[in-house]
N, C-alpha and C positions, 0 to 999 in steps of 0.2 A: 654595324649595329649602333656604334656610338654616334655616327652621323645622323642616323634616324632619330635618336633621342634628342640630339641638339636641334634638329629641324622642327621638333614638336614644341609643346608649351614650356618645356624645361628651360630653354634658352631663347630660341628665335621668337616664340610666342610671348615670352616675358619682355624681351627688349624691343620688339617691333610687332606687336599684336596685329595691327592693321595689315602690315605687309605679309605676315604669316597667313592670315585669313584670305588675303588676295591670292597668294601662291597656292594654298590648299583650301579652296572653297568647299562647302559641304557637298556640292554636286559632284566633286571629283573623288570623294571618298569611296563611293561604291565602285568606281572604275579602278582605283588603286587596289581595292580589295580583290577584285577579280584577277588583276595582273599579278598580285602577290601570291594568290593561291596557285595560279598556273606556274609561276616561277618556282615556288618551293616544291611543287609536285614534279616538275620537269627536272629539277636538280636531283631529287631523290631517285628519279628514274635513271639518271646518269650514274649515281652511286650504285644502284642495283646492277648496272651493266658491268661493274668491276668486282662484284661480290663472288667469292669462290665457294660454291656449294660443297665441293669435296672437303674443304677445310672445315666448314661448318659441321659436317657429319663426323669428322674425326675428333672434334672438340665439343660435341654437344653436351656431354656430361659436365665437364668443367665449366663450360659457358653457362649452363643452367645454374650451377652452384654459385658462380660469381654474380649472375643476374639476380637470383632470388635473394642473396645476401644484400646486394646493393639496393634492393627494394624494401626488404624487411626493416633494416636499420632506419632508413628515412621515415617509414611509417611509425616506428617507435617514437622518433623525434616529433612527428606530427601529432601523435596522441598526447605527448607531453606539453606542447606549446599551443595547440589550438584553443583549449579553454581560456588561456591567457589572451590570445589574439581576439577572441570573440567578445571580450569585455571592452575592447577599444572600438568606439563608434566609427562606422564607415569602412572598416576593413573587409567585413563580410556583409552580404545582403541581409536584410531583416528577415527574409524568408529562409535563410540557410539554417539548418539544424546543426548541432555539434557533430552528428554522424557524417553528413555529407561535407561539412567543412573540413573535418579530419581527413576524409578520403581525398578531397581535392588537394589539401596541403601535402599529403603523402605522395600523391602522384606528381605534384609540382616539384617536390624535393628529390624524388626518385628518378625523374626523367634524365636521359643522357643525350648529349648533342651528337647523335649518330652520324650526321653528315660531316661534322667537324672531326670526329674521331676517325672516320674513313679517310679524310683528307690528310690528317697528320701522319697516319700510318703509311699512306701511299707516298707522300712527299719524302719520307725518311727511309724508303726502301724496305719496309717491314711487312709488306703484304704477305709474304710467304713464311713469316716467322710465327712461332707459337704465340708470341705476344700479340702480333697483329691479328691472327686468326681468332684467338680467344677473345680479344677485345671486341672485334667486329661481331662475332657470334653472340657474345653477352649483351652487346648494345642492341642488337636486333630483338632478342628475347625481352630485354628490359623495357624497351619502348613499346612493344606490343602489349606487354602487361600493364603498363601505365595507361595506355589508351583504353583497355578494358575497364580499368578502375574508373577512368573518366566517364565512360558510358554508364557505369553504375551510379556515379555522382549525379549525372544529368537525369537519370531515371528517377532517383530518389528525390531530385529537386522539383519534380512535377511532371516530367516527360512520361512517366509511367514505366512499370517493370518491363513492358514489351520492348522498350528501347534497349535496355541492357541485354535482354534475350536476343533481340535482333542483331545487336552488335557482336556479341560473343559467338553465337551460333552461326550467324551470317558470315562473320569473319573467318571462322574455321572452314565453312563451305567454300567461300570465295578463294581463300588461300589454297585449299586442296585442288580446286578446279584449275587455278592458274598454274600451280606447280606441277600438276599431273598432265594437263593437256597442253600447256603453253609451249614446252620444248618442241613437241611434234607439230603443233599448229604453225609456229613461226620458223621452223627449220627451212622451208622453201625460200624465205627471204634471205637467209644466210647463203644459200646456194646461188641465188641470183647475184648477190654482191660479189661472191667469189668468182663467178663467171664474168661479170662485167668489170670487175676491178674498182667499182665505185658504188655509192648509193644513188640509185636512179630516183627520179621524182615520184614514181609510183610506189617504190619501196618506202621512201620517206613519208609519203602521204599515208600509207597503210600503217606504218609504225606510229605516227603521231595520232592517228585515229584510234588505234589500240590503246595508246597511253591515255587519251581523253576518256575513253570508255572505262578503262580500268580505274582511273581516278574518280569518275562519276559514280561507279558502283561502290567503291570503298567509302566515299562520302555519303552515299545514300543509305548504307547499312549502319552508319554511325561511327565508323572509323574516319580518319582524315584522309584526304586525297593523297597525301604523301605516301601512305602505305600501298595504295593502288599503284602508284608510280614505281615505288621500290620493288614490289613483288613482280611487276611486269619486267622490270629491268633484269631481275635474276634469271628469267627464263628465256631471254632473247638469245639468238645465236651468237657464239663467241667468234673470235678471230677477226677477219677482215671486216665483218659487219659492224662490230663494236668500234673498231678503229675509225672507220669512215663515218659512222653515225655521230660519234663524238665530235668529229671535225665540223659536222653540219650544225649541231644544236648546242654544244657546250658553250661556245663564246657568247651567244646571244642570251642563253639561260643564265649564265653566271654573271655577265657584265651588265645586262639590262634588267631582266625580270626578277632575279633573286634579290637584288638590293631594294626593289620596290617593297618586298615583304618587310624588311627592316625599317624602311621609311614609314610604312603603314603602322607598324608597332610603335614607333617613336611618336607618332601623332597622338597616340592614346596614353603616352607616358608623361607624367609631370612629377619630376623628382622634387619640385618645390613643395609638394604636399608633405614630404618628410621634413617638417618645419619646427619640431620641438624635440627636447631631449628624450622624451618617452618614445616617440616614433623612431628616432635615430637608434635607440637601444633595441627596439623591436627589429629594425632592419639588420642590425649587427648580429642579433641573436639568430635570426633566420639564416643569415649568411654563414655564421660559424657552425650552426647545427647541420646545415646542408653539406658543408665541406667535410666535416668530421664524420658524419654518418655515412655518406655515400663513399667517399674515398677510403675511409677506414674499413668499412665492411667489405668492399671489393678487394682490398689488399689482403685482409685476413682470409677471405674465401680462396683467393688465388694461392696463398701459402699452404692452406690446408689441402688444396688439390695437387700439391707437389711442385709448384713453381718456385724458382729461386727468388731470393729477396729482391734483386734488381728488377726482374720481370714483374713480380707482384706489385712493386712500387709503381712501375710504369703503367700497369693496368689500372691501378687506383687513380693515378693522375689523369689518365685518359677518360675513364668512366665518370670522373667528377665534373667534367665540363657539361654545361646545360645548353647554351647557345640557342640555335634555331628551334629545336624541339620544345624548349622551355617557352619560347615566345609564342609558339603555336598553341600550346595547351593553356597558357594564361590568357591569350586573346580569346579563346573559346570561353573560358571562365568568366571573363569580363562581358563578352557579348551575350552570354546566357544569363547574366545577372547573379552569378554565384559569388563573385568577389567585387569589391569596390575599387575605385581608382587608386586609393592609397596603397592597398596591398598589391595591386597590379604593379605599381611603381617600385615597390620594394622587391618584388620578384624579378622585375626587369633588371634592377640593380644587381641582384644575385646572379642572374644569367650573364650579365656583362663581366662581373668579377671572375666567376668560375670559368668563363670562356677565355678571358685574357690570361689567366694563370695556368691554363692547361698545358700549352706548348712549352713555356719556359720551365715549368715544374717537371714536365716529362723529360726535357733535356737534362735537367739537374739530376734526377733520380735514375734515369736510364742512360742517357748521354750518348754523345757521338762516339766516345771511346768504345762502348759496347758493340756498336755496329762495325767499327773499323777493325776490332780484334776478333770478329767472327762470333760474338756471343749472341747469335740470333736464334739459336735452338731451332734451326730451320726444319720444316716438315719435308723438304726434299733437297737433294744435294745442290741444286742450282740456286736455292734461295739465298745462300750466303753471298752470292754475287749479284743479287737483285739491286 
């Protein structure tokens, strides 16, 4: 993420503008955009492959409470600061009303870096813990809600009410079809892999075709392609199929395609636009309000749902990261003309800071000691040894 920002006008374009233009000519931007969307969608498909539906069902109530709280508090902050932000020229489009500006800010502050959250949980062996399950479930609900809000913003911004209706109703129908029919439809692929002991070219081709179709439908109804990829991943056969599929696609997706998305975002980011005291104060206010509202609300909700203090702090730390999903939502806002490049740069800065602080903050409040001493609150007896 930082490398992408540095490759853009913030540093490279400032020090060597001609070289920067030569390396990233206008003709290449559309190609980078397509690669970026494929990369982020494929990564979320991989995240979906590791999602535990049984854990989601067991923690749906608490996850919903954490998620709703983690969205409500940021929207309160958005209601408080948006009138101030709209008095600063260039932060929002001239066409933006206070209503859709407030909704957009609320969605941008409330979003959670679901892919990063999943990665931290997996790397620390917390996939089968209450903390891991609750955080993943809340993150999924949280981001789906934020995307529905974004659809309303785009509809109120001139795309028409039909866009919001299509997105929300279409999203429910799409998710229902994938979740209900997907397991049966793709079960034969799992049996083929179990029999052959590997992913055959035909199975890989069918899987990638299904991913592309799912991403296309999700994008077409107004959600982002990442949700199509993630939903499909949750219904694919488990066991040998997932193990072999990850070997085939994860290295290329994570090492080549996904960084393209960060590069693309960086090319639209110019932190040099935050060039006076007032804009610096605004950037700091947005950052502080985002951290306190999101992290504090998720912590409080987890405590009210019966989680111990350490687990609740861990959930608050994880849910407070913005990362990839923040970049997606603000890129859409910039492309659709809802926000200006100044506010875009501030929100990129917020995404970077909250992402960088998530892992060390989680280690500090939850810590290695909790895992070593068995404080995982595991959902099954084998989880403590995960």
